[in-house]
C-alpha positions in Angstrom: 126.3 68.6 69.9 122.5 70.0 69.8 119.8 68.7 72.1 116.2 68.2 71.2 115.5 72.3 71.9 117.0 73.0 68.7 113.4 71.9 67.4 111.6 74.6 69.1 110.4 77.8 68.4 111.3 79.6 71.6 114.6 82.1 71.7 114.6 80.9 75.2 114.7 77.3 74.5 117.0 77.6 71.4 119.6 79.6 73.7 120.0 76.0 75.3 120.0 73.8 72.4 124.1 73.7 72.2 124.1 72.9 75.7 125.8 69.7 76.5 122.4 69.2 79.1 120.3 66.8 77.1 117.3 69.0 77.7 113.7 68.1 76.8 110.9 70.7 76.0 108.0 70.6 78.7 105.7 67.5 77.5 104.8 63.7 77.7 108.2 62.8 76.2 110.1 63.7 79.1 107.8 62.4 81.7 107.4 58.9 80.2 110.9 58.8 79.9 111.4 59.7 83.7 108.5 56.8 84.7 109.9 54.6 82.5 113.5 54.7 84.0 112.6 55.5 87.6 114.3 59.2 87.4 113.7 62.4 88.9 113.0 65.7 86.5 115.2 68.2 86.7 113.0 71.2 86.0 114.6 74.5 85.1 112.2 77.9 84.0 113.4 80.9 82.7 113.2 83.5 79.8 115.6 85.1 77.2 116.1 88.7 78.5 116.7 87.3 82.1 120.5 88.2 83.0 120.5 85.6 85.9 119.2 82.8 83.6 122.3 83.7 81.4 124.5 83.5 84.2 123.6 79.8 85.4 123.8 78.5 81.9 127.1 80.1 81.5 128.1 78.6 84.8 126.5 75.4 85.0 124.6 74.3 82.0 127.1 74.5 79.5 129.9 72.8 82.0 130.2 69.5 81.2 130.5 68.2 84.7 127.2 69.4 85.4 125.8 68.0 82.1 127.0 64.4 82.7 125.1 64.5 86.3 121.9 65.7 84.6 122.0 63.3 81.8 123.0 60.5 83.8 120.6 61.0 87.2 117.7 63.3 86.0 115.4 63.9 82.9 116.4 67.7 82.5 113.8 69.7 81.1 113.6 73.5 80.3 110.7 75.8 80.1 110.3 79.3 78.5 108.1 81.0 81.3 106.6 83.3 78.7 105.9 80.8 76.5 104.1 78.4 79.3 103.0 80.6 82.2 100.7 78.1 83.2 103.7 75.6 84.1 105.6 78.6 85.4 102.6 79.5 87.6 102.3 75.9 89.4 106.1 75.8 90.1 106.8 79.3 91.0 103.9 78.8 93.8 106.1 75.6 95.0 109.1 77.7 95.4 107.5 80.3 97.2 105.5 78.0 99.6 109.0 76.4 100.1 111.0 79.4 100.3 109.1 82.4 100.9 110.1 84.0 97.4 110.8 83.0 94.2 112.2 84.5 90.8 113.9 83.5 87.7 115.8 81.0 87.0 113.8 78.7 88.3 114.9 75.6 89.5 113.2 72.5 90.5 113.4 69.0 91.3 110.1 66.8 90.5 109.3 63.1 90.8 108.6 61.4 87.5 105.0 62.4 88.5 105.5 66.2 88.1 105.3 66.7 91.9 108.2 69.0 93.4 110.2 68.1 96.4 113.2 70.8 96.1 112.9 74.5 94.7 115.0 77.1 94.4 115.9 80.6 92.2 119.5 81.1 91.1 122.3 78.4 92.1 126.1 78.7 91.4 127.9 76.0 90.0 129.4 75.1 93.7 128.8 76.2 97.2 129.4 79.8 97.3 129.4 82.1 100.4 126.7 80.1 102.1 124.9 79.5 99.1 124.0 75.8 98.4 125.6 75.0 94.8 123.8 73.4 92.1 126.4 70.4 91.6 126.4 69.6 95.1 122.5 69.3 95.4 122.1 67.2 92.1 124.5 64.5 93.6 122.5 65.1 97.1 119.3 64.4 95.6 120.3 61.8 92.9 121.6 59.5 95.6 118.4 60.2 97.6 116.7 59.4 95.1 118.4 56.0 94.6 118.2 55.0 98.2 114.4 55.9 99.2 112.6 57.3 96.5 109.5 56.9 97.9 110.4 59.3 100.8 111.0 62.2 98.0 107.8 61.1 96.1 105.8 61.3 99.6 107.5 64.8 100.2 106.6 65.5 96.8 102.8 64.7 97.3 102.8 66.7 100.4 103.6 69.8 98.6 101.2 69.0 95.7 98.5 69.1 98.5 100.0 72.2 100.1 99.9 74.2 96.9 96.1 73.1 96.3 94.0 75.9 95.6 91.9 77.6 98.3 89.0 79.7 97.3 86.9 81.8 99.4 83.3 81.5 98.1 82.1 84.3 96.2 79.0 85.5 98.2 77.1 89.0 98.8 77.6 92.0 96.6 80.4 93.8 95.6 82.2 96.0 98.7 83.2 99.5 97.3 85.3 100.1 100.3 87.9 97.8 99.3 88.6 100.8 96.7 89.2 103.1 100.0 91.4 100.3 101.9 93.5 99.6 98.7 94.3 103.2 98.5 95.4 103.8 101.5 97.5 100.6 101.8 99.6 102.0 98.6 99.6 105.1 100.0 101.5 103.7 102.8 104.2 102.1 100.6 104.7 105.2 99.0 108.2 106.5 98.7 107.8 110.0 99.5 111.5 111.0 98.6 111.8 109.2 95.4 108.5 108.2 94.2 107.2 104.6 93.6 106.2 102.0 96.2 108.6 100.3 98.6 112.3 100.3 98.4 114.9 98.7 96.1 114.6 96.6 93.9 111.8 99.1 92.5 109.2 98.2 90.1 107.1 100.7 88.2 103.6 98.8 89.0 102.0 100.5 86.5 98.4 99.1 87.4 98.9 100.7 91.0 99.5 103.8 89.1 96.4 103.3 86.9 94.2 102.8 90.0 95.6 105.7 92.2 94.5 108.0 89.0 91.2 106.8 88.6 90.7 107.2 92.4 91.9 110.3 92.7 89.9 111.4 89.6 86.7 110.1 91.1 87.3 111.1 94.8 88.8 114.5 94.1 91.7 113.4 96.6 94.7 115.8 95.2 97.3 114.4 97.4 96.9 110.8 95.7 97.0 112.3 92.1 100.3 114.4 93.3 101.8 110.8 94.4 101.3 109.4 91.2 102.7 112.4 89.3 105.6 112.3 91.9 106.4 108.8 90.7 105.5 109.4 86.8 108.2 112.6 86.9 110.9 110.6 88.9 110.8 107.1 86.5 111.2 109.7 83.6 113.8 111.4 84.9 115.8 108.5 86.1 118.0 105.4 84.4 115.2 103.2 84.1 113.7 105.1 81.0 116.0 105.3 78.5 117.0 108.8 77.5 118.2 108.2 74.1 115.4 105.4 72.7 112.6 105.6 74.8 110.9 102.6 76.4 111.8 101.4 80.1 113.6 98.9 81.7 111.6 95.8 84.1 112.7 97.4 87.4 115.1 100.0 88.9 118.3 98.3 91.3 117.7 101.1 93.8 115.5 103.5 95.0 116.1 106.4 93.4 115.6 104.8 89.8 119.2 105.1 88.3 120.4 101.7 87.8 118.1 99.4 86.2 117.8 96.1 85.4 118.5 96.8 81.9 116.0 94.3 80.1 113.5 95.8 78.3 109.8 93.9 78.1 106.6 94.3 76.0 104.2 94.4 78.9 106.0 96.9 81.2 106.1 99.4 78.1 102.5 98.7 77.1 101.0 99.4 80.3 103.5 102.3 81.2 102.4 104.1 77.7 98.9 103.3 78.9 99.6 105.2 82.3 101.9 108.3 80.9 99.0 108.8 78.2 96.3 108.2 80.8 98.2 110.8 83.0 98.6 113.1 80.3 94.9 113.4 79.6 94.3 115.2 83.0 96.3 118.2 82.6 98.2 117.5 79.6 101.3 118.3 81.3 104.2 117.9 77.7 106.0 115.6 79.7 103.7 112.9 80.1 103.0 112.8 76.6 106.7 112.7 75.5 107.2 109.8 77.6 104.4 108.0 76.7 105.1 108.6 72.6 108.8 107.8 72.8 108.2 104.6 74.6 105.3 103.4 71.7 107.9 104.7 69.7 110.4 102.5 71.0 108.1 99.6 70.5 107.2 100.3 67.2 110.8 100.8 66.1 112.2 97.6 68.1 109.8 95.4 68.8 107.5 95.2 66.4 107.3 92.2 64.1 106.6 93.5 59.9 103.2 91.7 60.1 101.9 93.9 62.6 102.5 91.9 66.3 104.9 93.0 69.0 108.0 91.1 70.2 108.6 90.1 74.1 111.4 92.2 74.7 114.8 92.6 74.5 117.8 91.5 76.6 119.8 93.1 79.0 123.4 91.7 78.2 125.5 92.9 75.5 128.4 91.2 74.7 128.1 89.5 77.9 128.2 92.5 79.9 124.9 94.1 81.7 123.6 97.3 80.4 126.6 97.7 77.9 124.5 99.2 75.0 123.1 101.8 77.2 126.1 102.8 78.9 128.3 106.1 77.8 131.4 107.9 78.8 132.1 111.7 78.0 134.3 110.7 75.6 132.0 108.9 74.0 129.4 112.1 73.8 131.6 114.3 72.3 132.5 111.9 69.8 129.2 111.9 68.3 127.9 115.7 69.3 131.6 117.7 69.2 133.2 119.1 72.4 131.3 122.4 72.2 127.6 120.3 72.6 129.0 117.5 74.3 130.2 118.9 77.7 127.0 120.9 78.4 125.3 117.6 77.4 127.1 115.4 79.6 126.7 117.9 82.6 122.9 117.6 81.5 122.7 113.9 81.4 125.0 113.0 84.6 127.7 111.6 82.0 131.1 111.8 84.1 134.4 110.5 83.9 133.8 108.1 87.4 130.5 107.4 85.8 127.7 105.8 88.1 127.5 102.1 86.9 130.7 100.0 86.4 133.2 103.0 85.3 130.3 104.4 82.8 127.2 106.2 83.1 123.8 105.4 82.7 122.0 108.8 80.9 119.5 110.5 83.7 118.4 113.3 84.5 118.1 112.9 88.5 121.0 115.3 89.5 119.8 118.2 87.2 117.4 120.4 89.0 116.6 122.4 85.6 115.6 119.0 84.3 112.0 120.1 82.7 114.1 122.7 80.7 116.4 120.5 78.6 117.1 122.8 75.7 115.0 121.7 72.6 118.0 121.0 70.5 118.8 118.4 72.7 116.2 116.2 71.4 118.2 116.0 67.8 121.4 115.3 69.9 119.7 112.3 71.8 118.6 110.9 68.5 122.1 111.3 67.0 123.0 109.2 70.3 120.5 106.6 69.7 121.7 106.0 65.9 125.3 106.0 67.4 124.8 103.1 70.1 123.2 100.8 67.2 126.8 100.6 65.6 127.3 98.7 69.4 126.8 94.7 69.3 122.9 94.5 68.7 120.8 93.4 71.5 119.0 90.1 71.3 115.7 90.3 71.2 113.1 87.8 72.1 110.8 87.5 68.7 107.8 85.2 70.4 104.4 86.8 69.8 102.6 86.6 72.9 98.7 86.9 72.9 98.4 88.4 76.2 101.0 90.9 76.0 100.1 92.3 72.6 96.4 92.8 74.1 98.2 95.4 76.5 100.2 97.0 73.4 96.7 97.3 71.8 95.2 99.1 74.9 98.1 101.3 74.9 97.9 102.1 70.9 94.4 102.4 70.8 94.3 105.0 74.0 97.3 106.8 72.8 95.7 107.1 69.0 92.2 108.4 70.3 93.5 110.8 72.9 96.7 112.2 71.2 94.1 112.1 68.0 97.1 110.0 66.0 96.6 108.0 62.9 99.8 106.5 63.2 98.8 105.2 66.5 95.4 104.4 65.3 96.9 102.4 62.2 99.2 100.2 64.0 96.2 99.0 66.8 94.3 97.9 64.0 97.1 96.2 62.1 97.9 94.4 65.4 94.2 93.7 65.8 94.5 92.0 62.2 97.7 90.1 63.6 96.2 88.3 66.2 92.9 87.4 64.4 95.1 86.1 61.6 97.8 84.5 63.3 96.5 83.3 66.6 93.1 83.1 65.8 93.3 80.7 62.7 90.3 78.6 63.3 88.3 80.6 65.8 90.3 79.3 68.7 92.5 81.7 70.4 96.3 80.6 71.1 98.7 81.7 72.7 102.3 82.3 70.9 103.3 82.8 67.5 106.8 82.5 66.6 108.7 82.2 63.2 105.5 81.6 61.6 104.3 79.0 63.8 101.1 79.7 66.6 101.0 77.6 69.2 99.4 76.8 72.5 95.9 76.9 74.1 95.3 80.5 75.0 95.3 81.2 78.8 93.0 83.4 80.8 95.3 86.6 80.6 95.3 86.2 76.8 91.4 86.2 76.1 91.0 88.9 78.7 93.7 91.2 77.6 93.1 91.0 74.1 89.4 91.7 74.7 89.9 95.0 76.7 92.7 95.9 74.0 89.6 95.8 71.5 87.2 97.7 74.3 89.8 100.3 73.9 90.2 100.2 70.2 86.4 100.5 70.2 86.5 103.8 72.1 89.1 105.0 69.4 87.2 104.6 66.1 83.5 103.1 67.4 83.5 100.1 65.0 81.1 97.7 66.5 83.2 94.8 65.2 85.6 95.3 67.8 83.0 95.0 70.6 81.5 92.1 69.2 84.8 90.1 69.2 85.8 91.1 72.8 81.9 89.8 73.7 83.1 86.5 72.1 86.3 86.5 73.8 84.7 87.2 77.2 82.0 84.6 76.7 85.0 81.6 76.3 86.3 83.1 79.3 82.9 82.2 81.2 82.3 79.0 79.7 85.5 77.7 79.6 87.6 79.3 82.5 85.4 79.8 85.6 85.7 78.1 89.0 82.2 77.2 89.9 83.7 78.6 93.5 84.2 81.8 91.9 87.0 83.5 90.0 88.9 81.9 87.1 91.3 79.4 86.4 94.7 80.3 84.3 93.8 77.5 82.0 90.9 75.9 80.1 88.9 73.4 81.5 90.5 71.4 78.6 93.8 72.2 78.7 96.5 70.0 79.1 96.7 68.3 82.7 99.2 70.0 85.3 99.7 68.5 88.9 97.0 71.3 89.8 94.9 74.1 87.9 96.7 77.4 88.6 94.5 80.2 89.6 96.1 83.6 89.8 94.5 86.5 91.9 97.0 89.3 92.8 98.8 91.4 90.3 102.4 90.5 89.7 105.0 92.0 86.9 101.5 92.7 85.3 98.1 92.6 86.1 96.4 89.0 86.9 93.7 87.6 84.6 91.5 87.7 87.5 91.8 91.5 87.9 91.6 92.1 84.1 88.5 89.5 84.1 86.5 92.2 86.5 87.5 95.2 84.5 86.4 93.4 81.0 83.0 92.1 82.5 81.9 95.2 84.5 83.0 97.4 80.8 81.1 95.1 78.7 78.0 95.5 81.1 78.4 99.4 80.7 78.8 99.6 77.5 76.4 96.9 76.4 73.2 97.2 79.2 73.2 93.3 78.9 72.3 91.7 82.2 74.3 88.7 81.4 77.4 90.6 81.7 76.4 92.6 85.0 75.7 89.2 86.8 79.0 87.9 85.6 80.5 91.3 86.6 79.0 91.3 90.0 80.1 87.4 90.3 83.6 88.3 90.0 83.9 91.5 91.9 82.2 89.5 95.2 84.9 87.1 94.3 87.6 89.7 94.6 85.9 91.2 97.7 85.5 87.3 99.4 89.5 86.5 98.7 91.2 90.5 99.2 90.3 91.3 102.6 93.7 90.9 103.9 95.3 92.9 101.0 93.0 94.6 98.2 95.8 96.6 97.2 97.4 93.4 95.6 94.8 93.4 93.0 94.6 97.0 92.1 94.0 96.7 88.7 90.8 94.6 89.1 89.5 97.4 91.8 89.3 99.6 88.7 85.9 97.9 88.0 85.0 98.0 91.5 85.4 102.3 91.4 81.9 102.0 89.3 80.1 100.9 92.7 82.0 103.5 94.7 81.2 106.5 92.5 78.8 107.8 90.0 79.2 106.6 86.5 77.6 107.9 83.5 76.5 106.4 79.9 76.6 108.4 76.7 75.3 107.3 73.2 75.6 109.5 70.6 73.2 108.8 67.7 74.7 110.5 64.6 73.3 111.4 61.4 76.0 110.7 59.0 79.5 108.3 59.5 81.9 111.3 60.7 82.0 111.9 64.5 80.6 115.0 65.8 82.7 117.6 66.7 81.2 117.9 70.0 81.7 114.1 70.9 85.3 114.5 69.8 85.8 117.2 72.6 84.5 114.8 75.3 86.7 111.8 74.0 90.2 113.8 74.9 88.9 114.2 78.6 90.1 112.7 81.6 86.6 110.7 82.5 87.2 107.2 83.9 83.7 107.3 85.1 82.3 107.4 81.2 81.2 105.1 78.5 80.7 106.3 75.2 79.0 104.6 72.1 78.6 106.2 68.5 75.9 105.0 66.6 75.4 105.9 62.8 73.7 104.6 59.9 76.2 102.5 58.6 77.1 100.6 61.7 73.7 100.7 63.3 73.0 97.2 62.8 75.9 95.8 64.1 76.2 98.2 67.2 72.2 96.9 67.9 73.8 93.4 68.0 76.5 94.0 70.6 74.4 96.5 72.4 70.5 96.0 71.7 69.6 99.0 73.8 71.1 101.5 71.2 68.1 100.5 68.8 65.9 102.8 70.0 68.0 106.1 70.0 67.8 108.0 66.8 69.2 111.7 65.4 67.1 114.5 66.3 66.0 116.8 63.2 68.6 115.4 61.2 71.3 116.5 63.7 73.1 114.1 66.3 71.5 113.6 69.5 72.9 113.1 72.7 71.4 110.6 75.2 73.1 110.8 78.9 72.6 108.7 81.8 73.9 108.7 85.0 73.5 106.7 88.2 70.7 104.7 86.5 68.9 107.6 85.4 68.3 108.7 81.8 67.9 112.4 80.8 66.2 113.4 77.6 68.2 113.6 74.3 70.3 116.8 73.9 71.7 118.6 71.0 74.8 119.7 72.3 76.7 118.8 75.4 
């Protein structure tokens, strides 16, 4: 018998629609019932591609005994964290405060008022090897609630007070020294043997790599650049990168980047494609372009909706076995390629009889000392093997289209289209922009999620910021002022509806539904925080438009970061990319062209790696619209019927030049 989740669009919620648990989606109906019947709320938060969410579902939520206790003694609520990151942010903070760490599945007991009095992550059904079991905990909590609900209510109120957002006032000017401290902290955590940061499990952390790439370019620190390149090479060689189909898994379970947690998410692949593209811009190493293109092509092939948006991700499990879709044996390789080609191919990609993952092999190049000299013809072999594995049980795809994550993909596609001079990627970027406008801004109010024809949930800070940043990358690629104007409109909404008077921005707007607290996220996590992205957005708008209001907003945001990042500035590395403009000289270039074509000299500039440079192009057909976005450009004109280049550096402008 199905429960209420059958009416939801979220693939994760629908995975639980046939549970014997009488699940409610997040909303007033569930909490009204809890208050009316004086029951605690059991809150379970996860996402569709989460392996341990599946494990807990099979062990407990499909179990009649657990379901009976949940249905009779609690009001059970299921939340898709990707659909409701605001709910997840509040209760993950509770889990970290109580336990020192968090993760998914996230498991909480709440009062009918929504205040948490217990938090954990994955729980087995019964006590196991010193780990508390879900069923004993449910029985214990239900018993305590029956005997003394006020004691648990008091605990919930105390925890809520503990979670209250504490923000240092944003005073003073931006502090460029944070950039040097952040770079030093990242270098201290660098794994010199295998690349990346920290130990297992190891995450790609593309925002850290982007910051270090830009800092290394501006500071001239070659060792810092080498650190990034080592990490990019190791990830590209490892099992975390899908050697046959492109794209990256979420993280590696080991230091070596060999054995990933096999789920793939859109945001990781968008940010990593952007990182490899940016790395290619300096030095043009073919490996970086190949990995960037294979990652984008994976997303276009397997995550793209026919209308132009991109789905949230793909599952790690196939036929209930983690990673089964990606694993091979030598026999399977030979069956596809033949013995003559199959044997050396197996040697190249570490596919052995004993295997490197549960008796089978994750294809990788980590043991291949000649990995940069993989034979050219092996590209065709990889493609054959990709097609062969498509005969296996298809991976489940989470078909939610999330605004913020698609903003990151817009950034990646637009950058790749520009620097690789690829109309295919640029066309995909333009279609994605139209999708977001038509499906997720149907009435000039941005929404957070589109799925199966339904747009729902007010957009959060991340959605506005990443969409706007994607539009600015698209402006850099085709110089259509409409992108710039829309980015300004979105940023204006951020300032009006998300700003905290004490500094920074809340995750939710001022008219969003009420949670037990209004979440505010500063530090980057698996993807950059909304506050981190807002710093980059506001600073970029100031550089492009020269409008004083954007300068003031950018400086306020950077001052807020400085006031709250004293202990660990590396935790907000993406936001510090904006602070680089204060630490190093900047340049602005306006090209006033006599026609609509981009001058050839300007095209050469656009392919260079110059993080300190902002470029605007003024043409006769677009000058009026550009003047709306950047009024200072109205005075710039071509010279003697030829393109004129107006260059400003460090706040000083030079006379127009006819050549670069």
